[in-house]
C-alpha positions in Angstrom: 28.9 -29.6 -5.7 29.1 -30.7 -2.3 32.2 -29.8 -1.0 34.2 -33.1 0.5 35.5 -32.9 3.5 38.1 -35.1 5.2 37.5 -37.8 7.6 38.5 -37.2 11.3 40.8 -36.6 12.7 42.2 -34.6 9.7 38.9 -32.4 9.8 38.2 -31.4 12.9 35.9 -28.7 12.9 36.5 -27.7 16.6 39.7 -25.9 14.8 37.8 -22.9 13.6 36.1 -22.6 17.0 38.9 -22.7 19.4 39.2 -18.4 19.6 37.5 -15.3 19.0 39.3 -14.3 16.1 39.2 -17.5 14.3 35.2 -17.4 14.8 35.3 -14.2 13.9 37.1 -15.0 10.6 34.8 -17.8 9.9 31.4 -16.4 10.3 29.0 -15.9 7.7 26.7 -13.2 9.0 27.2 -10.1 10.8 24.9 -7.8 12.6 25.5 -4.1 12.3 23.8 -0.4 13.4 23.3 -0.2 9.4 20.7 -3.3 9.7 18.3 -1.6 12.1 14.9 0.3 12.0 14.1 1.9 15.4 9.9 2.4 15.9 9.0 4.7 17.9 5.7 5.4 19.6 4.6 9.3 19.0 1.5 11.2 21.0 0.3 14.8 21.6 1.8 17.0 24.0 4.8 18.7 25.3 8.0 17.5 26.9 6.7 14.2 28.4 6.9 10.0 27.7 4.5 7.6 29.1 5.9 4.6 29.8 3.7 1.0 28.2 3.4 -1.2 30.6 3.4 -4.3 28.4 6.8 -3.3 26.8 9.3 -2.8 29.4 11.6 -0.1 28.3 9.5 1.6 25.7 7.4 4.7 26.1 5.2 7.3 24.0 7.2 10.5 23.5 5.7 13.7 22.4 7.0 15.0 19.1 9.9 16.6 20.7 10.5 13.4 22.6 10.5 11.4 19.1 13.1 14.5 17.7 15.5 13.2 20.8 15.1 9.6 20.0 15.7 10.6 15.9 19.4 12.7 17.4 20.3 9.4 19.4 19.7 6.7 16.6 21.6 8.7 14.3 24.3 9.0 16.5 24.2 5.5 17.1 24.1 4.9 13.8 21.1 3.4 13.1 19.7 4.3 9.8 15.9 4.8 10.2 13.4 5.7 12.7 9.7 4.4 12.2 6.6 6.4 13.4 3.5 5.3 14.8 0.7 7.2 16.8 -0.9 6.7 20.0 -4.8 7.9 19.7 -6.9 7.8 22.4 -10.7 6.5 22.0 -12.1 9.9 22.1 -10.1 11.0 18.9 -11.1 7.9 16.7 -13.8 8.1 14.2 -15.9 6.3 11.9 -14.4 8.5 8.8 -10.9 7.7 10.2 -9.9 11.4 9.1 -7.0 12.4 11.0 -5.2 9.5 9.6 -4.3 11.7 6.4 -4.9 15.3 8.2 -1.6 17.1 7.5 -1.9 17.7 11.3 -2.0 15.2 13.1 1.1 13.7 15.4 2.5 11.5 12.9 3.2 14.3 9.7 3.9 16.9 12.6 6.9 14.1 14.1 7.9 13.2 10.4 8.7 17.4 9.9 10.2 18.0 12.9 12.3 14.7 12.8 13.9 15.8 9.3 14.1 19.3 10.2 16.4 18.1 13.0 17.8 15.4 12.0 17.9 15.1 8.2 20.2 12.1 7.2 17.8 10.4 9.2 15.3 8.1 7.4 12.2 8.5 8.5 9.6 6.0 8.0 5.3 5.5 8.5 2.7 3.4 8.9 -0.3 3.2 6.2 -3.0 1.8 7.9 -6.4 3.4 9.5 -6.3 1.0 12.9 -4.7 4.3 14.6 -7.5 6.1 14.1 -10.7 3.9 13.4 -13.1 4.0 16.2 -13.4 -0.1 15.4 -9.7 -0.9 15.7 -9.4 -2.2 12.1 -6.7 -1.5 9.3 -9.6 -1.1 6.9 -13.1 1.1 6.7 -16.1 -1.1 8.6 -19.4 -1.9 6.4 -22.6 -4.1 7.9 -19.4 -5.9 9.9 -17.4 -6.3 7.2 -13.5 -4.6 6.3 -14.1 -3.5 2.8 -11.3 -3.3 0.6 -11.4 -0.7 -2.2 -12.7 2.3 -0.3 -10.2 1.7 2.0 -7.4 2.1 -0.6 -8.8 4.8 -1.8 -8.1 6.5 2.1 -4.8 5.0 2.2 -3.6 6.8 -0.8 -4.4 10.0 0.8 -2.8 9.2 4.1 0.2 8.1 2.1 0.3 11.5 0.1 0.6 13.2 3.5 3.0 11.5 5.0 5.2 12.0 1.5 3.9 15.8 1.9 5.2 15.6 5.1 8.5 14.5 4.1 8.6 10.5 5.0 10.9 8.8 2.8 9.6 4.9 4.0 6.0 4.4 3.2 5.2 1.5 5.3 1.5 -0.3 4.3 1.3 -2.6 6.9 -3.0 -2.9 6.2 -3.1 -5.8 4.2 -5.9 -4.9 1.7 -5.8 -5.9 -1.9 -3.7 -3.0 -4.5 -3.2 -1.0 -2.0 0.6 -0.9 -3.4 -0.1 -0.5 -6.9 -3.0 2.3 -5.8 -0.1 3.9 -3.6 2.9 3.9 -6.0 0.2 5.8 -9.0 -0.8 8.1 -6.6 3.4 9.4 -5.5 4.0 9.7 -9.2 1.3 11.8 -10.0 2.0 14.1 -6.6 5.8 13.9 -8.0 6.4 12.0 -5.0 8.4 9.5 -7.4 11.1 9.3 -4.7 9.5 8.2 -2.0 10.2 4.4 -1.3 7.5 1.8 -0.5 8.5 -0.8 2.0 5.5 -3.5 2.1 3.9 -5.6 5.0 3.6 -8.1 2.4 3.8 -11.2 4.3 1.7 -9.8 7.8 -0.1 -12.9 9.5 -3.1 -12.6 11.5 -0.7 -13.4 14.6 -1.1 -13.2 18.4 1.9 -11.8 18.7 0.9 -8.2 18.4 -1.2 -7.7 21.7 1.7 -4.9 23.2 1.8 -3.3 19.9 -2.2 -2.4 20.2 -1.7 -1.4 24.0 1.1 1.5 23.0 -1.2 2.9 19.9 -4.7 2.8 21.7 -5.7 0.0 19.8 -6.8 -2.8 22.2 -10.1 -1.4 23.4 -10.8 -0.2 20.2 -10.7 -3.6 18.3 -13.7 -5.1 17.5 -13.6 -9.0 16.0 -10.4 -9.8 14.9 -8.5 -9.1 11.8 -8.1 -13.0 10.0 -10.0 -11.7 7.0 -7.3 -9.9 5.6 -4.1 -10.7 7.7 -2.5 -14.1 6.5 -3.6 -17.4 8.2 -0.1 -18.8 9.8 -0.5 -21.9 8.1 0.2 -20.6 5.2 3.9 -20.4 3.4 2.9 -20.5 -0.5 0.8 -17.2 -0.1 3.2 -15.1 0.9 5.4 -15.9 -1.9 2.1 -15.1 -4.6 1.7 -12.0 -2.2 5.8 -11.1 -2.4 5.3 -11.2 -6.1 2.2 -8.9 -6.4 3.6 -6.2 -4.4 6.7 -5.8 -6.1 4.8 -5.9 -10.0 2.4 -3.5 -8.3 5.8 -1.3 -7.3 7.1 -2.4 -4.0 10.5 -1.5 -3.6 11.2 -3.5 -0.1 9.4 -6.4 1.8 8.4 -6.7 4.7 7.5 -9.9 6.9 5.7 -9.6 9.9 6.2 -11.0 12.5 9.4 -12.3 12.6 11.2 -14.6 15.0 8.5 -17.5 14.6 8.3 -16.6 10.3 11.8 -16.9 9.2 11.4 -19.9 6.9 9.2 -17.0 5.1 12.0 -14.4 5.5 14.4 -17.1 3.4 11.9 -18.1 0.8 11.2 -15.0 0.1 15.1 -13.8 -0.2 16.0 -17.1 -2.2 13.2 -16.4 -4.5 13.2 -12.7 -5.4 16.6 -11.5 -3.6 14.5 -8.5 -3.1 15.4 -6.2 0.1 13.4 -8.5 2.6 13.0 -7.2 6.0 11.1 -8.6 9.6 9.4 -6.9 12.3 10.6 -8.4 15.5 7.3 -7.0 17.3 6.1 -6.6 20.2 5.1 -10.0 21.3 8.6 -11.5 20.5 10.5 -8.0 22.4 8.1 -8.4 25.6 8.8 -12.0 26.7 12.0 -11.6 26.0 12.0 -8.6 28.1 9.9 -10.5 30.4 12.0 -13.4 30.6 15.1 -11.4 31.3 13.8 -9.2 34.1 12.6 -12.0 36.2 16.2 -13.9 35.2 15.3 -16.4 33.3 17.5 -15.3 30.0 20.3 -13.5 30.0 19.2 -10.3 28.1 22.0 -9.1 25.9 23.0 -12.2 24.5 19.5 -13.2 23.8 18.7 -9.9 22.1 21.6 -10.3 20.3 21.4 -13.1 19.0 18.1 -13.4 18.1 18.8 -10.4 16.2 21.5 -12.3 14.3 19.0 -14.8 13.3 17.5 -12.9 11.2 20.4 -11.9 8.9 21.2 -15.4 8.9 17.5 -16.0 7.4 18.1 -13.8 4.8 17.1 -10.8 6.0 18.4 -7.6 4.7 17.0 -5.2 7.7 15.5 -5.9 11.0 12.4 -3.3 12.5 13.3 -3.7 16.3 12.6 -2.4 19.8 15.9 -3.3 20.8 17.3 -1.2 17.9 19.6 1.5 20.2 20.6 -1.5 23.1 21.8 -2.9 20.2 23.6 -0.7 18.1 25.3 0.7 21.7 26.6 -3.0 22.2 27.5 -3.1 18.4 29.7 0.0 19.3 31.2 -2.2 21.9 
């Protein structure tokens, strides 16, 4: 039943906006550091960082610097950090075998971070694109991205990351059946407590460009990813994907990108009531940073407003490059 509202002037909705304390009492959604996952980019080398031109303020970090980032995140109350590897073209191959190598830079970073900051949750990315000479999330055969052979490789990748100590696996590849296969592999190898945050509704978006610069995939990608990532015009399909991934063993659900797809976040949360996350992707971050650097927007204000909108849309958490900056603002 809809509440009855007394007519003006008995009801003056501005009364509850009069002061900061009244606005705080009436606020429906709040943001805390507990809502944040910080994505970082790792690379080979020692004690160095490389700026990413298309993502102002973001760098690729060597493993020792990634450990320092994890310590910073923990000190700010950020509960999780997500690792993405940078791989140069010279290290990419058709067979993508580096993806499940225990000594690849991602797995070394997982071990180093868990050794140094055991209380922080480490999330990973599961897809072949950082290692694929073709830049795709799956194997390419005769110009086609093949599904089932790719899923077999993703399971090997998942098991290598779990063995390295990952707490959360993030399959971002959008292959059919990969959640069931990864969950089965984890159970059979004794990794039953490793969580899966599935990139369930990952759209074929134009907002990923700076990320591909960050992981070295821009020059590698041949063609596009429209045969396996979602069509931006579709909404009902996202719910079918969510139901499938939950049935296959996903613990959490991801919508990607974030702000252009808040309607999907809300539909997922309202329909299934499961832990729902969004990824505020590189293009979203880069747009706001560029506007702030040009003086067109107040950077801190739009950063915090953009993050709060995810909570209002039903998200339980957000992957965002703003995580440390936002956590500092929240700390006062």
